[in-house]
N, C-alpha and C positions, 0 to 999 in steps of 0.2 A: 503493499500499500503506498508505504514511504517513497518507493521507488517511483511510483505513478505521480506523485507530487512533486519529486524532483524533475522528472522528464516534462512534466507540465510546465513548471517554472522556467525550464531552459527554453521552452517552444515561446513563453510569453516574453522573455527577454528580448528586446529590439536588438538585431544585429548593428554592429557599428558600421557606419559608412566610412568612405576613404578620408574625409575632411577630419572626422571625430579620431579617427586612428592616427592620422598625421599629427594632429594637435598632441594626442597623448604622448607620441614618439619625442615630438620637441620638448616637451615638459619633462620626460623621463630623462632624455639626454642632457638637458640643462642642468638637472639636479645631481649629475653624477659628480663624485670627487675626482680629483686629478688622477689617482691610481686607476679608478675603474673606468674613467674617460679612456684612457690609454689602452686599457684592455679591450673596450669596445672597438677603438679605432683599428687595433690589429686584427681582432676578428673580422671586422667588416672587410679590411683590406684583403684577408685571406680568402675570404667568401666571394669577394668581387671578383678577384684574379681567377678563381675557380670557374665561377658562373660564366664570366667574360670568354675565356678559353673554349668553352662549350658554344656559346651563343653567338658571339661576333663572328661574321663572315665577310668576304669581299663583296662590296656593294650593298650592304645593310644599312636600311634607314637609321641614322644615328640621332634622330629627334629626341629632345628632353623627355625623360619619364621618371617617376617616383615609385619606389617599392616600399611599402609599410610591412614590417614583421612584428607579430605578437609572439614572444618568446617565452616557453617554459622554462623552468628553473635550470633545467639542464643543457639549456641552448637550442633544443630543439623548437621547430616553429609550430605554434598553435594556431595561428591563421596568418593570411598575407592579404594586402590589398594593393592596387596598382592604379597609376594614374598615367595613362599612355596607352596606345593602341597598336603600336608597331609590333611586328614579329620579334624584333629584338626585345622589347619592353616585356612581352608575354613570355619569352623564353627566360629572361633574367628574373621575373617573378618566379617562375617555377623551379628554377635552379636554386634561387637563393632561399626559397622557402624549404627545398628538400636538403640543402646544406645546414641551414639554422646559422646559429653563431657560437663558437666554441665559448666555453665559460660557464659560470654560475651567476643567474640573474634572478633579481627579486621578480616575483611574477603577480600579475601579468607585466611583463616589460615590453614595451613598445619602442621601436627604432626604425629608422628609414633611411633609404638610399636615394638621393636626389642626384640623378645621372644626366649629365649634359656631355656626350661624347665628341659631338662635332664642333665644340668652342674651344679656341686654344686656352 
């Protein structure tokens, strides 16, 4: 019976939209101490490198896009959001969500990747 109530509550909880998730990511990232911020930047760099190596191909549309991840405590991805519609953006969202971010994070922990690959 309790399980039914929990399931009903989950269904009643509204899903976050991209703007809400991005706002949470910005707040989470701004609140980090220097050490944790450095850990986040290192984990993001490794994840970006791995995802880019799979997703970037000659001639791909490099238009700006943003990926937001909600992380579990172990760094695995609980949810992801995308602002952008290019094949590269979609590929990066999928790969970053699959990879997650190594580390131990408070939950839920939101973080974002704002990527503009065609500007110097």
